[in-house]
C-alpha positions, 0 to 999 in steps of 0.5 A: 116519724119517731114517737114517744109514749108513757113514763113508767113509775117505780114502786115507792116514793123513795125510789121515785125521788132517787130516780128523779134525782138521777134524771135531773143529774144527767140533764144537768150540764151538757151530756150530749157534748160528752157524747158528740166529742168523746164517747159517740163511737161506743154505741155502734161498737156495741151494735156491731158486737150483738150483730143487730139484724133487719126485722129484729125487735131491739130495746136500747135501755138507758139509751141516752141520746141513742148512740146504740138505738140509731145505728140499730134502726139504720140496720133495719131493726124495729127499735125502742130507745128508753131512758130515765132522762127525757132531755137526752131522748129529745136530743136523740129523737131530733137526730133520728128525725133529721136523718129520717130514721124511725124508732120509738123514744120512751121515758122509762126506768131501767129497773122497771121496764114497761114491757112484757116478758120476752118482747125483744130479740135484742136488749142492749145498753151502752154505758147506760144501765150501769148507772142504774143504782140497783144492779140486780134489779136492772139485770133482771129486767134486761133478762126478763124482756129478752126472749129465750134465745135472744141476745143481751149486750152491755157495754160498761166502763171498767173499774180500773179504766179512766172513767172508773177511776174518775168515779173512785176519785169523786167518791171521796168528795161525794155524799154517801150513796143511798142504801142498796146502791152499787158503784156503776163501774162494777158493771165493768167487772166480768165476775160481777156481771156473770153473777148478775145474770147467773144461769139465766143466760148462756154463750156468755162472752166478754171483751175488754177494749179501750176507746181512743180519746184525743180531746184533752191536752192536759188534766186541767183541760179534762177536769174543766170539761167534766165540770162543765158538761158531765152530770155526775161531776157537776153533782159532786161539785154542787154537793161541795158548795162553797167549801173552797178547800174541798173544791180546790182539793177535788180540782187538784185530784181530777187534774192529776187523774187526767194527767195520769191517763193522758200521754202526748194528748192521747187517752185510752178509756177502758170498757167491757163488752158483755154479750150473752144469749137468754137461756133457751130452755130451763131443762 
């Protein structure tokens, strides 16, 4: 059976409050619907990119409902799936149990992983770790828990793609980010990720691709789907509260954004895959 273990708390009350807010945001709405209806294929694409193999010890960071963790386990790997939001892990756990797949589900912070140094052969994250607010801390943890010669794989939305532009649109209406937080889509910038990992990795390989999306016929339909299901969008609308003028303006901007990316009912959501090997030697 799949199992869950302890929750790791981060160092300060301020940071714990921020992470609790993030966890609640992703638990709001219905992110599993976003996964099932749109983004589910990305997890298996990342697993294929890092070529998970039987017997490897694999960590899926910010795993959500396990779209990378479960395909890794299907390949015979020993998998641990972690996420800040236990409600998402519960969805993944139920899916894995229904399929008879064994892996561990653990609530944990991507910026303070509850594992020792060099514990894993493969460390990966599909549209997950990019949302940790402190990018360097998260990158440091990905490297730390990967063994020398092990593989790190991260799939992230690009700044110029649809989701990157969605966040740029919502930013105009959202509260100021906390001090030290970085925009999530920066993980979709090659130079940013290269700087985060630095000389601690080798065999740094990038691929920019697009996810075909046929779920939305219009920008208005897309907007309404995100307003109902996607935690970050829900959070922005909650922040606006009863300000009808700003709500109407965001409604119009989101619909216009959708219409800009929809062509005859088809969209292409751009993402970046980065794979790298933790440097085998410092000499």
